[in-house]
C-alpha positions as a Markdown table, in Angstrom:
| # | Residue | x | y | z |
|---|---|---|---|---|
| 1 | Met | 40.7 | 3.3 | -1.7 |
| 2 | Asp | 40.3 | 4.2 | 2.6 |
| 3 | Ile | 37.2 | 2.4 | 2.1 |
| 4 | Ala | 38.9 | -0.9 | 1.2 |
| 5 | Phe | 41.6 | -0.3 | 3.7 |
| 6 | Arg | 39.5 | 0.2 | 6.2 |
| 7 | Ile | 37.5 | -3.2 | 5.4 |
| 8 | Tyr | 40.2 | -5.0 | 5.0 |
| 9 | Asp | 41.6 | -3.7 | 8.8 |
| 10 | Asn | 38.1 | -4.4 | 10.2 |
| 11 | Cys | 38.0 | -8.0 | 8.5 |
| 12 | Leu | 41.5 | -9.0 | 9.8 |
| 13 | Ala | 40.3 | -7.5 | 13.4 |
| 14 | Ser | 36.4 | -9.0 | 13.4 |
| 15 | Gly | 37.0 | -12.2 | 11.1 |
| 16 | Ile | 35.3 | -12.9 | 7.7 |
| 17 | Glu | 31.6 | -12.1 | 9.2 |
| 18 | Ala | 32.7 | -8.8 | 9.0 |
| 19 | Ile | 32.6 | -8.5 | 5.3 |
| 20 | Phe | 28.7 | -9.6 | 6.2 |
| 21 | Gly | 28.3 | -6.3 | 8.3 |
| 22 | Phe | 29.7 | -4.3 | 5.3 |
| 23 | Ser | 27.2 | -5.8 | 2.8 |
| 24 | Ile | 24.1 | -5.7 | 4.7 |
| 25 | Val | 25.0 | -1.8 | 5.7 |
| 26 | Leu | 25.2 | -1.2 | 2.1 |
| 27 | Leu | 22.0 | -3.3 | 1.2 |
| 28 | Gln | 19.9 | -1.2 | 3.9 |
| 29 | Thr | 21.2 | 2.2 | 3.3 |
| 30 | Asn | 20.1 | 1.9 | -0.6 |
| 31 | Glu | 17.3 | -0.4 | 0.1 |
| 32 | Asp | 14.5 | 2.3 | -0.9 |
| 33 | Val | 16.6 | 2.3 | -4.6 |
| 34 | Leu | 17.2 | -0.9 | -5.0 |
| 35 | Leu | 13.4 | -2.2 | -4.8 |
| 36 | Thr | 12.4 | 0.7 | -7.6 |
| 37 | Leu | 15.4 | -0.9 | -9.6 |
| 38 | Lys | 15.3 | -4.0 | -12.5 |
| 39 | Phe | 17.8 | -6.5 | -12.2 |
| 40 | Asp | 20.2 | -5.3 | -15.1 |
| 41 | Glu | 19.9 | -1.5 | -13.2 |
| 42 | Ile | 20.8 | -2.9 | -10.0 |
| 43 | Leu | 24.4 | -4.4 | -11.3 |
| 44 | Ala | 25.1 | -0.9 | -12.8 |
| 45 | Phe | 24.1 | 0.8 | -9.7 |
| 46 | Met | 25.8 | -1.4 | -7.7 |
| 47 | Lys | 29.1 | -0.5 | -9.3 |
| 48 | Thr | 28.7 | 3.0 | -9.8 |
| 49 | Arg | 26.7 | 4.2 | -7.0 |
| 50 | Val | 26.7 | 1.5 | -3.9 |
| 51 | Phe | 28.6 | 4.4 | -1.9 |
| 52 | Glu | 26.4 | 7.4 | -2.9 |
| 53 | Lys | 24.8 | 7.7 | 0.5 |
| 54 | Tyr | 28.3 | 8.1 | 1.7 |
| 55 | Lys | 29.3 | 10.4 | -0.1 |
| 56 | Val | 30.0 | 14.4 | 0.6 |
| 57 | Ser | 30.5 | 16.9 | -1.5 |
| 58 | Val | 33.3 | 19.3 | -0.7 |
| 59 | Asn | 33.9 | 23.2 | -2.4 |
| 60 | Leu | 38.0 | 22.5 | -1.9 |
| 61 | Ser | 38.6 | 26.2 | -2.5 |
| 62 | Leu | 36.6 | 27.3 | 0.3 |
| 63 | Asp | 36.8 | 24.1 | 2.6 |
| 64 | Tyr | 32.8 | 24.4 | 2.7 |
| 65 | Cys | 31.3 | 20.9 | 3.1 |
| 66 | Ser | 27.9 | 20.9 | 1.9 |
| 67 | Thr | 26.4 | 18.1 | 4.5 |
| 68 | Cys | 27.5 | 19.1 | 8.0 |
| 69 | Ser | 27.2 | 23.2 | 7.1 |
| 70 | Ser | 30.6 | 23.6 | 8.9 |
| 71 | Ser | 34.2 | 25.1 | 7.9 |
| 72 | Pro | 35.9 | 23.0 | 7.5 |
| 73 | Cys | 34.3 | 19.6 | 7.4 |
| 74 | Ser | 33.6 | 18.1 | 10.6 |
| 75 | Gln | 32.8 | 14.5 | 8.9 |
| 76 | Ile | 35.9 | 14.0 | 6.5 |
| 77 | Glu | 39.7 | 14.1 | 7.2 |
| 78 | Arg | 40.7 | 16.8 | 5.1 |
| 79 | Ser | 44.0 | 16.6 | 5.5 |
| 80 | Asp | 44.2 | 12.5 | 4.1 |
| 81 | Pro | 44.8 | 12.8 | 0.3 |
| 82 | Met | 42.9 | 9.2 | 0.4 |
| 83 | Asn | 39.6 | 10.3 | 1.3 |
| 84 | Leu | 39.2 | 12.7 | -1.8 |
| 85 | Glu | 37.9 | 10.7 | -4.5 |
| 86 | Asn | 38.7 | 12.9 | -7.3 |
| 87 | Ala | 39.4 | 17.0 | -8.2 |
| 88 | Lys | 35.4 | 18.0 | -7.9 |
| 89 | Gly | 36.1 | 17.4 | -4.1 |
| 90 | Glu | 34.0 | 14.2 | -3.7 |
| 91 | Ala | 34.7 | 12.6 | -0.4 |
| 92 | Tyr | 33.1 | 9.7 | 1.7 |
| 93 | Arg | 32.1 | 9.5 | 5.5 |
| 94 | Val | 34.5 | 6.7 | 5.7 |
| 95 | Asp | 34.0 | 6.4 | 9.6 |
| 96 | Asp | 30.1 | 6.6 | 9.3 |
| 97 | Phe | 30.1 | 3.7 | 6.8 |
| 98 | Val | 32.5 | 1.7 | 9.2 |
| 99 | Gln | 30.9 | 2.6 | 12.3 |
| 100 | Asp | 27.4 | 1.5 | 11.1 |
| 101 | Ala | 28.7 | -1.8 | 9.8 |
| 102 | Val | 30.4 | -2.4 | 13.2 |
| 103 | Ser | 27.2 | -1.7 | 14.9 |
| 104 | Leu | 25.7 | -5.0 | 13.8 |
| 105 | Lys | 26.4 | -7.8 | 15.2 |
| 106 | Ile | 26.6 | -10.9 | 12.6 |
| 107 | Thr | 27.8 | -14.0 | 14.9 |
| 108 | Pro | 28.9 | -17.5 | 13.7 |
| 109 | Phe | 26.2 | -19.2 | 15.0 |
| 110 | Met | 23.5 | -16.2 | 13.5 |
| 111 | Leu | 25.7 | -17.5 | 9.7 |
| 112 | Asp | 25.2 | -21.1 | 11.2 |
| 113 | Ser | 21.2 | -20.8 | 11.4 |
| 114 | Tyr | 20.7 | -19.0 | 8.5 |
| 115 | Ala | 22.8 | -21.5 | 6.5 |
| 116 | Arg | 20.8 | -24.3 | 8.3 |
| 117 | Glu | 17.1 | -22.9 | 7.1 |
| 118 | Tyr | 18.2 | -22.2 | 3.8 |
| 119 | Glu | 19.1 | -26.1 | 3.8 |
| 120 | Asp | 16.1 | -26.5 | 4.9 |
| 121 | Leu | 14.4 | -24.9 | 2.2 |
| 122 | Ile | 16.2 | -26.3 | 0.1 |
| 123 | Arg | 15.6 | -29.8 | 0.9 |
| 124 | Ile | 11.7 | -29.1 | 1.2 |
| 125 | Arg | 12.1 | -27.5 | -2.5 |
| 126 | Asp | 13.7 | -30.7 | -3.7 |
| 127 | Ala | 11.4 | -33.0 | -1.8 |
| 128 | His | 8.6 | -31.1 | -3.6 |
| 129 | Ala | 10.2 | -31.6 | -7.3 |
| 130 | Leu | 10.9 | -35.0 | -6.4 |
| 131 | Glu | 7.1 | -35.9 | -5.6 |
| 132 | Val | 6.1 | -33.9 | -8.7 |
| 133 | Glu | 8.6 | -36.1 | -10.8 |
| 134 | Thr | 7.0 | -39.4 | -9.1 |
| 135 | Leu | 3.4 | -38.1 | -10.0 |
| 136 | Arg | 4.4 | -37.4 | -13.5 |
| 137 | Gln | 6.0 | -40.8 | -13.9 |
| 138 | Ser | 3.4 | -42.7 | -12.9 |
| 139 | Asn | 0.9 | -41.0 | -15.5 |
| 140 | Arg | 3.1 | -41.8 | -18.0 |
| 141 | Asn | 2.8 | -45.3 | -16.8 |
| 142 | Phe | -0.9 | -45.6 | -16.6 |
| 143 | Leu | -0.9 | -43.8 | -20.1 |
| 144 | Ala | 1.2 | -46.5 | -21.7 |
| 145 | Gln | -1.1 | -49.2 | -19.9 |
| 146 | Val | -4.1 | -47.3 | -21.6 |
């Protein structure tokens, strides 16, 4: 839940472009795994394991972190119960996730240029489809004449 609050805070502070930053960071950090999966496996991965790269396993009884090998863990807020996912001691490095997303600079100008590029690709694809359909129609007309 802490992750959702941090994303929401960032969107309020930086605008809707912040969502693209978080999305791109998740795709980049999981790129190697995503490229090996099929479509239905990707859907399952996105539902359950997308934040796995930011997971920190903490032994609650010893206050020991296996990721940073420190006691207490320096990467998560131990006093914040919102950071702990469940009784097994799973937590997420939310600060690292937010820092990675904020470090990506996505401007409205970039989004507009990507939108124009996409529209140009669609226009080219549609023009090609129209040309193919015109050729098919003329072929039908020639066949009808013979």
